[in-house]
C-alpha positions as CSV (number, residue, x, y, z in Angstrom):
1,X,-2.8,13.3,-11.8
2,X,-5.3,14.5,-9.4
3,X,-8.4,15.3,-12.1
4,X,-11.8,16.6,-11.3
5,X,-15.1,15.3,-11.7
6,X,-13.9,11.6,-12.1
7,X,-16.1,8.6,-10.1
8,X,-13.8,7.2,-7.8
9,X,-13.9,4.2,-6.2
10,X,-12.8,3.0,-2.9
11,X,-9.9,0.4,-2.3
12,X,-8.1,-1.1,0.7
13,X,-5.2,-3.3,1.5
14,X,-2.5,-4.3,3.2
15,X,0.8,-2.0,3.6
16,X,4.0,-3.5,4.4
17,X,8.2,-2.4,4.7
18,X,8.1,-4.6,1.1
19,X,5.3,-2.6,-0.4
20,X,1.8,-2.9,-1.6
21,X,0.5,-6.2,-0.4
22,X,-3.2,-6.3,-1.5
23,X,-5.7,-4.1,-3.3
24,X,-9.0,-4.5,-2.9
25,X,-12.0,-2.5,-4.0
26,X,-13.7,-1.6,-1.2
27,X,-17.2,-2.9,-3.0
28,X,-17.6,-6.5,-2.5
29,X,-14.8,-6.8,0.2
30,X,-16.5,-5.5,2.7
31,X,-16.7,-8.5,5.2
32,X,-12.3,-8.6,4.4
33,X,-11.6,-5.6,6.0
34,X,-11.5,-7.2,9.4
35,X,-9.1,-10.0,8.3
36,X,-7.2,-7.6,6.8
37,X,-6.7,-6.1,10.3
38,X,-6.1,-8.2,11.7
39,X,-3.3,-9.8,9.2
40,X,-1.6,-6.5,9.3
41,X,-1.9,-6.5,13.0
42,X,-0.3,-10.1,13.5
43,X,3.0,-8.5,10.7
44,X,3.7,-5.2,12.6
45,X,7.2,-6.3,12.9
46,X,7.4,-5.7,9.4
47,X,5.3,-2.1,9.6
48,X,2.1,-3.7,7.8
49,X,-1.2,-1.3,8.4
50,X,-4.3,-1.4,6.9
51,X,-4.4,1.5,4.2
52,X,-7.2,2.9,2.0
53,X,-8.0,4.8,-0.6
54,X,-10.0,6.5,-3.1
55,X,-8.6,6.3,-7.2
56,X,-10.1,7.2,-10.3
57,X,-9.8,4.4,-13.3
58,X,-6.6,5.8,-14.4
59,X,-5.0,5.5,-11.3
60,X,-6.4,2.2,-10.7
61,X,-5.3,1.0,-14.0
62,X,-2.1,2.5,-13.3
63,X,-1.3,0.5,-9.8
64,X,-2.8,-2.4,-11.1
65,X,-0.1,-2.9,-13.9
66,X,2.6,-2.0,-11.4
67,X,1.3,-4.5,-9.4
68,X,0.8,-6.8,-12.2
69,X,4.7,-6.6,-13.0
70,X,5.5,-7.3,-9.1
71,X,6.4,-4.0,-8.6
72,X,5.0,-3.8,-4.4
73,X,7.4,-1.3,-3.5
74,X,6.7,0.8,-6.4
75,X,3.2,0.7,-6.2
76,X,3.7,1.6,-2.2
77,X,5.3,4.4,-3.5
78,X,3.1,5.9,-5.4
79,X,0.7,5.7,-3.0
80,X,3.0,8.1,-1.1
81,X,3.6,10.6,-4.1
82,X,1.5,13.6,-3.7
83,X,1.4,14.3,-7.7
84,X,-0.5,10.4,-7.6
85,X,-2.9,10.8,-5.1
86,X,-4.0,13.5,-2.7
87,X,-4.6,11.4,0.8
88,X,-4.3,7.7,1.8
89,X,-6.4,6.6,4.9
90,X,-4.0,4.9,7.6
91,X,-5.0,5.1,11.1
92,X,-3.7,7.5,13.2
93,X,-1.5,4.8,15.7
94,X,0.4,3.2,12.2
95,X,0.8,6.8,10.8
96,X,4.5,6.3,11.7
97,X,4.8,3.2,9.9
98,X,3.1,4.3,6.8
99,X,6.6,7.4,6.6
100,X,8.7,4.1,6.9
101,X,7.5,2.4,4.3
102,X,8.3,0.8,1.3
103,X,12.1,0.1,3.0
104,X,12.5,-3.8,3.1
105,X,15.3,-2.8,5.5
106,X,12.9,-3.0,8.2
107,X,12.1,-6.5,8.2
108,X,13.7,-8.4,11.1
109,X,13.9,-11.3,9.4
110,X,15.0,-10.5,5.9
111,X,16.1,-6.9,5.5
112,X,19.2,-7.2,7.0
113,X,20.1,-9.4,3.9
114,X,18.5,-6.4,1.3
115,X,21.6,-4.8,-0.5
116,X,20.3,-1.5,-1.2
117,X,20.9,-1.7,-5.4
118,X,19.1,-4.5,-5.4
119,X,14.9,-3.5,-6.7
120,X,12.6,-6.0,-4.2
121,X,9.3,-5.8,-6.2
């Protein structure tokens, strides 16, 4: 799916053990970045982190459609898929968390009640 030559836009947001919590275009939301970092740090028990990604219009449409249908876990999985996206920016200190998410079982407050067969999205 990686395409060459198409203009890409930068998106940022918070991802955690329950998937993508937010997906915002960087343009127009530059002042929100500090707030996102603060929120992610306050929720590190859920492996919350701030991510940054460059996407083309087709990828943006696909992520937005999945999120609109409540597919928070699926959207996060898409950002892990090398056939969908080449690279996702995450702080070096949070790379271990990025490798573990999405996984609702990591939530210390509700993860233990998560059933393997249920799709929490």
